[in-house]
N, C-alpha and C positions, 0 to 999 in steps of 0.2 A: 199193719196188715195189707196181705192184695186182695181187692177187690173179690178176684175167683176163688181163695180161698174163702170164701162165706159158698157160694157154691157147696148142694151135694147136703149142706144142711137141715136141719128142720128141728124148727121151734120151738116146738112139742112134744119130738118121737112123736109123735103119729105118722099121720099119710100123710103127713105137706113136706112139702121140699123147694128148701128154692133152688132152679131154675139157673136162676139169673142174675148178675146185679152190677149196673154201669151207671157211669157217672151221665144225666142224661141233662139235657132244655126243648125244652117243641117250643118251638119258635112258630106260630102263627098268626103273620099280619093284620090288622085288627080284633084279636082271637085273645082275651087273656083267661088262661085258665089255671083256676087257681082247682087244687085238695087239701085236706091234713094230712100234715106230717101223720105215720101211722105211727109213729115212739110218743110225737108228741102233744100230736093234738093243731098246732102251729099250722095257719095257714103257709101255702106254697103256695108261690106264681112260676107254675111249671116253663115261666118266659126263663129264667131263676137257675144257675147253676144246679144239681141237686140229685138223692140218685136215684134212681129204677129201678124198684128189688120183683121182679116175676118169682110166686111163690104157686107151684101148681098144687092142689087140694081132690083126690078122688076125679085126678085128671081130667079137671079144672085149672086154667089159671089165671089165676087172679094179677092184677101189678096194685103194688106198691110204691108208695112217695116218703121217704125219706131227707132232713134237712140237708145231712150229711154223714158224714164214716159212725161217728161216734152214737148220735142215734140208732144210727142199726148196730150197731155196736150192743146199746147198752137196753134198746129193743128184745136182744136178739139173750143177755141177756137173763132178765127178767122174764121172759121167756122157756128160759132151758131150766132151770128153778123147781 
């Protein structure tokens, strides 16, 4: 599935909407930022390739990080049930 196909989906069927999904890599010399994968909780070094998902809830945008597209797809499947 193309990453753009995730745009517009609502994981919970409520007021949250995926606004953007892009491959991401945050590179800052001397700064190693780590965030949890939204699906698995596994630590992701943002200097390594991962997916950035921008989710909008009630007019507020939130950044979510996923290890890869499989993690994003599994997360959506669980929430859409």
